[in-house]
All heavy atoms as an XYZ file, in Angstrom:
716
protein
N      15.634    -27.987     24.041
C      14.768    -28.719     23.172
C      13.380    -28.045     23.154
O      12.853    -27.667     24.184
C      14.669    -30.150     23.691
C      13.990    -31.067     22.745
S      14.428    -32.761     23.244
C      13.394    -33.598     22.150
N      12.809    -27.918     21.947
C      11.524    -27.244     21.844
C      10.390    -28.236     21.776
O      10.559    -29.382     21.387
C      11.487    -26.351     20.597
O      11.617    -27.182     19.449
C      12.569    -25.295     20.618
N       9.217    -27.788     22.150
C       8.018    -28.617     22.095
C       7.392    -28.411     20.717
O       6.787    -27.385     20.445
C       7.072    -28.203     23.210
C       5.786    -29.008     23.211
O       5.619    -29.905     22.384
O       4.949    -28.732     24.085
N       7.537    -29.421     19.849
C       7.016    -29.286     18.500
C       5.496    -29.169     18.471
O       4.931    -28.533     17.589
C       7.489    -30.439     17.607
O       6.987    -31.660     18.081
N       4.823    -29.798     19.437
C       3.358    -29.667     19.504
C       2.951    -28.234     19.787
O       1.985    -27.730     19.223
C       2.773    -30.598     20.576
C       2.843    -32.062     20.162
O       2.842    -32.373     18.970
N       2.907    -32.937     21.140
N       3.676    -27.587     20.675
C       3.397    -26.179     20.977
C       3.603    -25.334     19.725
O       2.804    -24.450     19.423
C       4.270    -25.685     22.115
N       4.658    -25.619     19.001
C       4.935    -24.863     17.773
C       3.839    -25.118     16.733
O       3.390    -24.217     16.044
C       6.295    -25.231     17.214
C       6.627    -24.437     15.964
C       8.037    -24.615     15.548
N       8.262    -23.924     14.308
C       9.376    -23.928     13.664
N      10.408    -24.581     14.150
N       9.505    -23.288     12.546
N       3.423    -26.375     16.614
C       2.331    -26.715     15.688
C       1.057    -25.966     16.056
O       0.354    -25.449     15.176
C       2.066    -28.213     15.667
C       3.183    -29.006     15.008
O       4.026    -28.401     14.298
O       3.226    -30.241     15.212
N       0.747    -25.901     17.339
C      -0.453    -25.185     17.800
C      -0.340    -23.688     17.475
O      -1.313    -23.085     17.037
C      -0.680    -25.400     19.286
C      -1.176    -26.797     19.633
C      -1.646    -26.899     21.080
N      -0.638    -26.527     22.057
C       0.240    -27.384     22.570
N       0.240    -28.634     22.207
N       1.116    -26.974     23.482
N       0.836    -23.139     17.698
C       1.043    -21.718     17.406
C       0.948    -21.470     15.903
O       0.320    -20.496     15.476
C       2.415    -21.267     17.934
C       2.713    -19.778     17.804
C       1.664    -18.933     18.524
C       4.101    -19.487     18.354
N       1.550    -22.338     15.095
C       1.450    -22.204     13.639
C       0.000    -22.262     13.187
O      -0.421    -21.500     12.317
C       2.272    -23.288     12.936
C       3.769    -23.073     13.044
O       4.191    -21.952     13.407
O       4.523    -24.019     12.772
N      -0.772    -23.176     13.786
C      -2.188    -23.298     13.436
C      -2.950    -22.039     13.835
O      -3.807    -21.550     13.088
C      -2.803    -24.530     14.110
C      -4.265    -24.731     13.840
C      -4.609    -25.000     12.389
O      -3.715    -25.318     11.580
O      -5.804    -24.895     12.038
N      -2.637    -21.496     14.990
C      -3.267    -20.257     15.431
C      -2.950    -19.121     14.460
O      -3.840    -18.350     14.075
C      -2.792    -19.899     16.840
C      -3.370    -18.627     17.378
C      -2.836    -18.321     18.774
C      -3.385    -17.004     19.268
N      -2.825    -16.634     20.561
N      -1.697    -19.020     14.053
C      -1.306    -17.978     13.095
C      -2.021    -18.165     11.760
O      -2.465    -17.178     11.143
C       0.202    -17.994     12.890
C       0.972    -17.496     14.063
N       2.317    -17.659     14.190
C       0.582    -16.840     15.179
C       2.720    -17.126     15.328
N       1.684    -16.629     15.947
N      -2.153    -19.407     11.311
C      -2.835    -19.687     10.057
C      -4.295    -19.236     10.150
O      -4.818    -18.580      9.235
C      -2.748    -21.175      9.710
C      -3.342    -21.519      8.349
C      -3.448    -23.027      8.140
N      -4.366    -23.640      9.068
C      -5.705    -23.552      9.006
N      -6.264    -22.832      8.065
N      -6.464    -24.162      9.892
N      -4.958    -19.594     11.242
C      -6.363    -19.197     11.415
C      -6.511    -17.672     11.481
O      -7.432    -17.115     10.899
C      -6.941    -19.844     12.672
C      -7.219    -21.320     12.511
C      -7.809    -21.891     13.785
C      -8.049    -23.381     13.641
N      -8.590    -23.970     14.878
N      -5.608    -17.028     12.212
C      -5.667    -15.561     12.305
C      -5.498    -14.934     10.932
O      -6.197    -13.976     10.594
C      -4.573    -15.047     13.250
C      -4.893    -15.336     14.697
O      -6.002    -15.656     15.054
N      -3.872    -15.219     15.536
N      -4.571    -15.465     10.145
C      -4.345    -14.936      8.791
C      -5.603    -15.120      7.941
O      -6.021    -14.212      7.238
C      -3.150    -15.638      8.150
C      -2.788    -15.070      6.803
C      -1.494    -15.721      6.262
N      -1.014    -15.039      5.100
C      -1.503    -15.236      3.870
N      -2.465    -16.109      3.667
N      -1.008    -14.582      2.848
N      -6.217    -16.289      8.017
C      -7.441    -16.538      7.253
C      -8.551    -15.576      7.666
O      -9.279    -15.070      6.818
C      -7.904    -17.979      7.463
C      -7.054    -19.005      6.746
C      -7.484    -20.428      7.032
O      -8.487    -20.640      7.757
O      -6.789    -21.345      6.540
N      -8.673    -15.312      8.964
C      -9.686    -14.376      9.443
C      -9.422    -12.967      8.931
O     -10.362    -12.263      8.540
C      -9.734    -14.393     10.971
C     -10.336    -15.647     11.536
C     -10.252    -15.713     13.053
O      -9.452    -15.016     13.683
N     -11.077    -16.555     13.646
N      -8.151    -12.557      8.931
C      -7.814    -11.228      8.412
C      -8.164    -11.125      6.924
O      -8.725    -10.115      6.474
C      -6.342    -10.918      8.636
C      -6.012    -10.566     10.066
C      -4.607     -9.980     10.200
N      -3.567    -10.814      9.649
C      -2.913    -11.763     10.307
N      -3.213    -12.020     11.563
N      -1.967    -12.452      9.737
N      -7.833    -12.159      6.173
C      -8.122    -12.149      4.734
C      -9.623    -12.094      4.495
O     -10.094    -11.329      3.649
C      -7.474    -13.370      4.035
C      -5.957    -13.197      4.012
C      -8.020    -13.548      2.624
C      -5.197    -14.425      3.575
N     -10.404    -12.860      5.249
C     -11.856    -12.829      5.119
C     -12.420    -11.448      5.464
O     -13.338    -10.966      4.816
C     -12.518    -13.913      5.967
C     -12.505    -15.259      5.312
C     -13.069    -15.267      3.900
O     -14.201    -14.772      3.692
O     -12.392    -15.777      2.999
N     -11.852    -10.821      6.488
C     -12.289     -9.470      6.864
C     -12.016     -8.480      5.752
O     -12.850     -7.614      5.457
C     -11.584     -9.012      8.143
O     -11.980     -9.809      9.230
N     -10.865     -8.598      5.123
C     -10.514     -7.715      4.002
C     -11.484     -7.925      2.843
O     -11.974     -6.970      2.242
C      -9.053     -7.930      3.576
C      -8.098     -7.443      4.670
C      -8.761     -7.240      2.243
C      -6.674     -7.898      4.507
N     -11.734     -9.194      2.510
C     -12.658     -9.488      1.417
C     -14.060     -8.942      1.702
O     -14.720     -8.397      0.826
C     -12.737    -10.997      1.191
C     -11.491    -11.573      0.553
C     -11.600    -13.074      0.393
C     -10.356    -13.661     -0.271
N     -10.473    -15.124     -0.398
N     -14.479     -9.063      2.970
C     -15.778     -8.523      3.373
C     -15.814     -7.016      3.161
O     -16.780     -6.466      2.626
C     -16.068     -8.883      4.838
C     -17.317     -8.263      5.363
N     -18.568     -8.743      5.082
C     -17.498     -7.173      6.146
C     -19.463     -7.980      5.668
N     -18.848     -7.019      6.329
N     -14.774     -6.336      3.582
C     -14.708     -4.880      3.457
C     -14.701     -4.476      1.985
O     -15.393     -3.530      1.588
C     -13.481     -4.333      4.179
C     -13.368     -2.846      4.123
C     -12.455     -2.101      3.435
C     -14.238     -1.877      4.734
N     -12.684     -0.774      3.595
C     -13.779     -0.598      4.387
C     -15.351     -1.990      5.546
C     -14.387      0.561      4.825
C     -15.976     -0.832      5.988
C     -15.494      0.431      5.629
N     -13.969     -5.189      1.146
C     -13.936     -4.884     -0.288
C     -15.335     -5.015     -0.880
O     -15.783     -4.147     -1.635
C     -12.925     -5.788     -1.028
C     -13.078     -5.680     -2.524
C     -11.506     -5.443     -0.604
N     -16.050     -6.090     -0.529
C     -17.427     -6.259     -1.026
C     -18.299     -5.090     -0.563
O     -19.102     -4.548     -1.326
C     -18.033     -7.573     -0.533
C     -17.549     -8.794     -1.286
C     -18.350    -10.047     -0.929
N     -18.295    -10.400      0.481
C     -17.359    -11.156      1.048
N     -16.373    -11.647      0.315
N     -17.407    -11.419      2.333
N     -18.121     -4.718      0.696
C     -18.930     -3.636      1.260
C     -18.695     -2.326      0.523
O     -19.656     -1.637      0.169
C     -18.606     -3.478      2.745
C     -19.441     -2.444      3.438
C     -20.729     -2.739      3.851
C     -18.935     -1.168      3.701
C     -21.505     -1.782      4.493
C     -19.690     -0.213      4.341
C     -20.979     -0.523      4.730
O     -21.743      0.417      5.359
N     -17.444     -1.988      0.262
C     -17.197     -0.684     -0.399
C     -17.592     -0.731     -1.881
O     -17.919      0.297     -2.462
C     -15.735     -0.190     -0.248
C     -14.728     -1.131     -0.888
C     -15.406      0.036      1.217
C     -13.319     -0.588     -0.896
N     -17.580     -1.910     -2.475
C     -18.045     -2.021     -3.876
C     -19.558     -1.870     -3.959
O     -20.082     -1.397     -4.970
C     -17.623     -3.339     -4.467
C     -16.159     -3.400     -4.803
C     -15.778     -4.713     -5.448
N     -14.389     -4.682     -5.877
C     -13.678     -5.756     -6.165
N     -14.244     -6.956     -6.081
N     -12.427     -5.647     -6.527
N     -20.270     -2.306     -2.926
C     -21.730     -2.306     -2.948
C     -22.358     -1.057     -2.358
O     -23.572     -0.879     -2.434
C     -22.237     -3.546     -2.189
C     -21.868     -4.847     -2.850
C     -22.152     -6.072     -1.992
O     -22.657     -5.907     -0.842
O     -21.847     -7.178     -2.447
N     -21.546     -0.187     -1.753
C     -22.081      1.012     -1.108
C     -21.328      2.246     -1.573
O     -20.136      2.188     -1.875
C     -21.943      0.878      0.418
C     -22.830     -0.220      0.943
O     -24.019     -0.027      1.123
N     -22.263     -1.394      1.187
N     -22.025      3.385     -1.592
C     -21.376      4.619     -2.037
C     -20.354      5.097     -1.000
O     -20.477      4.820      0.191
C     -22.540      5.591     -2.159
C     -23.593      5.067     -1.227
C     -23.425      3.566     -1.242
N     -19.355      5.865     -1.481
C     -18.324      6.379     -0.567
C     -18.890      7.171      0.591
O     -18.330      7.168      1.687
C     -17.443      7.249     -1.457
C     -17.663      6.724     -2.832
C     -19.075      6.217     -2.870
N     -19.990      7.841      0.374
C     -20.596      8.617      1.464
C     -20.996      7.751      2.648
O     -21.038      8.224      3.785
N     -21.279      6.501      2.390
C     -21.692      5.591      3.461
C     -20.475      4.992      4.165
O     -20.417      4.954      5.393
C     -22.574      4.482      2.901
C     -23.090      3.546      3.951
C     -24.103      2.580      3.375
C     -24.630      1.666      4.468
N     -25.630      0.732      3.958
N     -19.503      4.477      3.391
C     -18.382      3.796      4.037
C     -17.204      4.697      4.349
O     -16.382      4.368      5.199
C     -17.907      2.597      3.206
C     -17.493      2.895      1.800
C     -18.246      2.724      0.670
C     -16.230      3.373      1.350
N     -17.548      3.086     -0.440
C     -16.291      3.492     -0.053
C     -15.045      3.747      1.981
C     -15.229      3.951     -0.834
C     -13.996      4.201      1.217
C     -14.085      4.293     -0.174
N     -17.122      5.844      3.717
C     -15.998      6.748      3.934
C     -15.865      7.209      5.377
O     -14.774      7.189      5.963
N     -16.993      7.574      5.977
C     -16.961      8.026      7.370
C     -16.588      6.868      8.303
O     -15.845      7.053      9.276
C     -18.306      8.611      7.764
C     -18.289      9.236      9.145
C     -19.607      9.929      9.468
O     -20.281     10.397      8.551
O     -19.929      9.975     10.661
N     -17.083      5.677      8.003
C     -16.733      4.518      8.817
C     -15.239      4.230      8.747
O     -14.594      3.935      9.751
C     -17.518      3.294      8.331
C     -19.010      3.416      8.559
C     -19.778      2.332      7.817
O     -19.320      1.769      6.840
N     -20.974      2.057      8.301
N     -14.694      4.327      7.543
C     -13.270      4.079      7.368
C     -12.456      5.127      8.130
O     -11.459      4.789      8.800
C     -12.908      4.111      5.886
C     -11.465      3.747      5.615
C     -11.153      3.743      4.140
O     -11.662      4.562      3.401
N     -10.295      2.814      3.734
N     -12.877      6.372      8.066
C     -12.172      7.426      8.806
C     -12.209      7.148     10.307
O     -11.207      7.373     11.017
C     -12.789      8.792      8.517
C     -12.432      9.295      7.136
O     -11.462      8.859      6.540
N     -13.245     10.207      6.622
N     -13.335      6.671     10.809
C     -13.460      6.363     12.230
C     -12.472      5.278     12.627
O     -11.781      5.376     13.654
C     -14.901      5.929     12.560
O     -15.787      6.996     12.230
C     -15.044      5.560     14.015
N     -12.368      4.233     11.814
C     -11.433      3.131     12.106
C     -10.003      3.647     12.102
O      -9.226      3.384     13.029
C     -11.611      1.976     11.092
C     -10.489      0.957     11.220
C     -12.960      1.305     11.276
N      -9.636      4.375     11.070
C      -8.262      4.860     10.947
C      -7.933      5.817     12.090
O      -6.862      5.718     12.701
C      -8.043      5.535      9.582
C      -8.085      4.465      8.492
C      -6.723      6.308      9.547
C      -8.123      5.000      7.087
N      -8.839      6.717     12.397
C      -8.583      7.660     13.494
C      -8.427      6.952     14.828
O      -7.572      7.309     15.639
C      -9.696      8.704     13.562
C      -9.629      9.679     12.412
O      -8.589      9.854     11.779
N     -10.761     10.307     12.115
N      -9.215      5.890     15.057
C      -9.084      5.180     16.327
C      -7.755      4.412     16.390
O      -7.148      4.313     17.452
C     -10.252      4.229     16.553
O     -10.269      3.196     15.606
N      -7.310      3.896     15.249
C      -6.002      3.228     15.215
C      -4.879      4.210     15.489
O      -3.935      3.899     16.234
C      -5.803      2.535     13.875
C      -6.680      1.333     13.689
C      -6.572      0.738     12.306
O      -6.290      1.427     11.326
N      -6.800     -0.558     12.212
N      -4.956      5.374     14.895
C      -3.934      6.401     15.142
C      -3.926      6.831     16.585
O      -2.857      6.990     17.192
C      -4.173      7.609     14.219
C      -3.886      7.378     12.731
C      -4.368      8.582     11.918
C      -2.425      7.112     12.495
N      -5.108      7.005     17.164
C      -5.190      7.415     18.572
C      -4.589      6.338     19.477
O      -3.834      6.634     20.410
C      -6.640      7.672     18.960
C      -6.814      8.155     20.372
C      -8.264      8.418     20.712
O      -9.104      8.508     19.811
O      -8.547      8.528     21.914
N      -4.904      5.081     19.196
C      -4.350      3.983     20.007
C      -2.845      3.934     19.897
O      -2.138      3.708     20.881
C      -4.971      2.649     19.574
N      -2.326      4.161     18.697
C      -0.876      4.150     18.507
C      -0.214      5.284     19.298
O       0.820      5.087     19.918
C      -0.547      4.287     17.017
N      -0.848      6.455     19.276
C      -0.291      7.595     20.023
C      -0.303      7.327     21.534
O       0.624      7.685     22.253
C      -1.091      8.858     19.726
C      -0.814      9.434     18.370
C      -1.526     10.778     18.173
N      -1.582     11.096     16.768
C      -2.692     11.051     16.024
N      -3.839     10.741     16.569
N      -2.643     11.327     14.743
N      -1.356      6.674     22.015
C      -1.488      6.410     23.440
C      -0.611      5.266     23.920
O      -0.424      5.100     25.119
C      -2.941      6.103     23.790
C      -3.841      7.308     23.722
C      -5.264      6.942     24.120
C      -6.166      8.148     24.138
N      -7.533      7.778     24.511
N      -0.082      4.484     23.010
C       0.706      3.305     23.401
C       2.029      3.678     24.054
O       2.589      2.882     24.794
C       0.964      2.416     22.187
O       1.924      3.019     21.326
N       2.517      4.879     23.762
C       3.788      5.294     24.334
C       5.006      4.666     23.663
O       6.117      4.797     24.144
N       4.768      3.979     22.561
C       5.879      3.351     21.832
C       6.334      4.324     20.746
O       5.529      4.772     19.927
C       5.423      2.000     21.202
C       6.520      1.404     20.358
C       4.986      1.036     22.283
N       7.618      4.615     20.745
C       8.134      5.528     19.730
C       8.218      4.788     18.391
O       8.216      3.563     18.331
C       9.526      6.039     20.112
O      10.484      4.989     19.996
N       8.310      5.561     17.331
C       8.439      4.960     15.997
C       9.681      4.088     15.922
O       9.648      3.002     15.327
C       8.487      6.058     14.937
N      10.778      4.503     16.527
C      12.010      3.719     16.503
C      11.841      2.406     17.277
O      12.297      1.355     16.827
C      13.183      4.518     17.067
C      14.498      3.735     17.054
C      14.857      3.102     15.711
O      14.635      3.732     14.656
O      15.382      1.962     15.729
N      11.179      2.460     18.421
C      10.934      1.228     19.185
C      10.095      0.249     18.357
O      10.372     -0.944     18.305
C      10.212      1.528     20.492
C      11.073      2.180     21.535
C      10.218      2.638     22.720
O       9.210      3.315     22.555
N      10.640      2.251     23.912
N       9.081      0.783     17.710
C       8.212     -0.041     16.879
C       9.010     -0.705     15.760
O       8.893     -1.907     15.529
C       7.070      0.790     16.298
C       6.174     -0.006     15.388
C       5.140     -0.766     15.907
C       6.380     -0.022     14.009
C       4.329     -1.526     15.092
C       5.590     -0.769     13.181
C       4.553     -1.520     13.717
O       3.761     -2.265     12.890
N       9.836      0.088     15.070
C      10.655     -0.471     13.967
C      11.621     -1.520     14.475
O      11.849     -2.544     13.827
C      11.389      0.651     13.257
C      10.492      1.493     12.340
C      11.286      2.433     11.469
N      11.917      3.491     12.233
C      11.347      4.662     12.512
N      10.144      4.920     12.099
N      12.004      5.563     13.200
N      12.193     -1.305     15.662
C      13.134     -2.281     16.232
C      12.427     -3.608     16.509
O      12.943     -4.681     16.188
C      13.758     -1.703     17.511
C      14.963     -2.462     18.002
C      15.757     -1.739     19.095
N      14.957     -1.075     20.113
C      14.878      0.243     20.282
N      15.543      1.061     19.502
N      14.142      0.759     21.250
N      11.231     -3.555     17.085
C      10.473     -4.767     17.348
C      10.070     -5.428     16.040
O      10.156     -6.648     15.891
C       9.228     -4.442     18.217
C       8.291     -5.632     18.292
C       9.656     -4.004     19.599
N       9.668     -4.628     15.082
C       9.275     -5.173     13.777
C      10.441     -5.891     13.097
O      10.283     -6.998     12.570
C       8.744     -4.041     12.892
C       8.165     -4.527     11.581
C       7.552     -3.402     10.785
O       8.158     -2.290     10.738
O       6.476     -3.608     10.219
N      11.625     -5.279     13.149
C      12.819     -5.918     12.548
C      13.160     -7.212     13.260
O      13.507     -8.206     12.626
C      14.021     -4.968     12.592
C      13.951     -3.844     11.562
C      15.262     -3.085     11.465
N      15.679     -2.463     12.720
C      15.382     -1.222     13.085
N      14.677     -0.447     12.289
N      15.807     -0.749     14.229
N      13.028     -7.219     14.588
C      13.311     -8.443     15.342
C      12.315     -9.546     14.959
O      12.703    -10.704     14.796
C      13.233     -8.164     16.843
N      11.053     -9.192     14.803
C      10.060    -10.154     14.374
C      10.333    -10.681     12.978
O      10.188    -11.880     12.708
N      10.740     -9.788     12.088
C      11.077    -10.204     10.715
C      12.263    -11.171     10.718
O      12.253    -12.186      9.996
C      11.420     -9.000      9.839
C      10.209     -8.126      9.537
O       9.059     -8.588      9.763
O      10.406     -6.987      9.088
N      13.273    -10.872     11.536
C      14.449    -11.733     11.611
C      14.048    -13.098     12.177
O      14.502    -14.144     11.680
C      15.521    -11.089     12.481
N      13.193    -13.105     13.185
C      12.739    -14.367     13.772
C      11.984    -15.189     12.740
O      12.161    -16.403     12.637
C      11.857    -14.075     14.975
C      11.394    -15.311     15.691
C      10.737    -14.953     17.013
N      10.418    -16.152     17.733
C       9.177    -16.601     17.903
N       8.161    -15.935     17.434
N       8.964    -17.718     18.570
N      11.156    -14.536     11.960
C      10.392    -15.234     10.928
C      11.310    -15.810      9.850
O      11.124    -16.938      9.406
C       9.366    -14.279     10.303
C       8.428    -14.948      9.320
C       7.486    -15.949      9.981
O       7.203    -15.822     11.187
O       7.051    -16.866      9.276
N      12.339    -15.053      9.462
C      13.311    -15.564      8.479
C      14.036    -16.785      9.032
O      14.201    -17.783      8.319
C      14.311    -14.474      8.105
C      13.786    -13.470      7.115
C      14.884    -12.573      6.575
N      15.649    -11.894      7.606
C      15.301    -10.719      8.147
N      14.207    -10.106      7.764
N      16.051    -10.179      9.078
N      14.444    -16.722     10.285
C      15.117    -17.860     10.930
C      14.201    -19.083     10.950
O      14.623    -20.182     10.662
C      15.554    -17.509     12.346
C      16.680    -16.498     12.389
O      17.290    -16.245     11.335
O      16.925    -15.952     13.481
N      12.979    -18.839     11.269
C      12.013    -19.926     11.342
C      11.767    -20.560      9.980
O      11.716    -21.779      9.846
C      10.696    -19.344     11.868
C       9.794    -20.312     12.443
C       8.673    -19.524     13.063
N       8.028    -20.321     14.033
C       6.896    -20.052     14.581
N       6.303    -18.954     14.247
N       6.358    -20.847     15.449
N      11.660    -19.734      8.945
C      11.456    -20.240      7.579
C      12.689    -21.016      7.119
O      12.569    -22.048      6.474
C      11.145    -19.112      6.616
C       9.769    -18.551      6.846
O       8.888    -19.193      7.386
N       9.575    -17.309      6.438
N      13.868    -20.525      7.459
C      15.092    -21.233      7.096
C      15.151    -22.584      7.786
O      15.559    -23.592      7.195
C      16.319    -20.392      7.462
N      14.720    -22.619      9.043
C      14.657    -23.863      9.800
C      13.714    -24.860      9.125
O      14.008    -26.034      8.975
C      14.142    -23.555     11.209
C      14.871    -24.212     12.318
C      14.319    -23.742     13.650
O      13.175    -24.123     14.007
O      15.011    -22.967     14.322
N      12.555    -24.339      8.711
C      11.547    -25.186      8.062
C      12.042    -25.706      6.714
O      11.682    -26.806      6.293
C      10.245    -24.422      7.852
C       9.513    -24.138      9.154
O       9.856    -24.789     10.178
O       8.624    -23.292      9.164
N      12.871    -24.912      6.040
C      13.403    -25.302      4.740
C      14.623    -26.239      4.867
O      15.208    -26.635      3.874
C      13.783    -24.074      3.909
C      12.568    -23.259      3.509
O      11.443    -23.825      3.520
O      12.711    -22.074      3.172
N      15.041    -26.458      6.090
C      16.174    -27.380      6.336
C      17.527    -26.751      6.144
O      18.522    -27.429      5.930
N      17.585    -25.431      6.203
C      18.877    -24.743      6.022
C      19.675    -24.754      7.303
O      19.216    -24.891      8.375
C      18.647    -23.292      5.575
C      18.072    -23.243      4.189
C      17.825    -21.807      3.741
O      18.170    -20.852      4.475
O      17.296    -21.644      2.660
């Protein structure tokens, strides 16, 4: 038996995280529209390069990553089907 309150809290956390990500994207879009590429281009390169470096250092192979991603997608589909009463 699952704790529905725990699931509700987790769903709420996911909703808030998604809203924060969307707000961050909107902020970045405003920033690049209001500033020339010479200003934000280097910043964007820094972010992307640091993400690539972190991914390389993680020790996770591309196949391992895809396997985890597929498992997460399947879990999400199961969860949505559950919510839809299937």
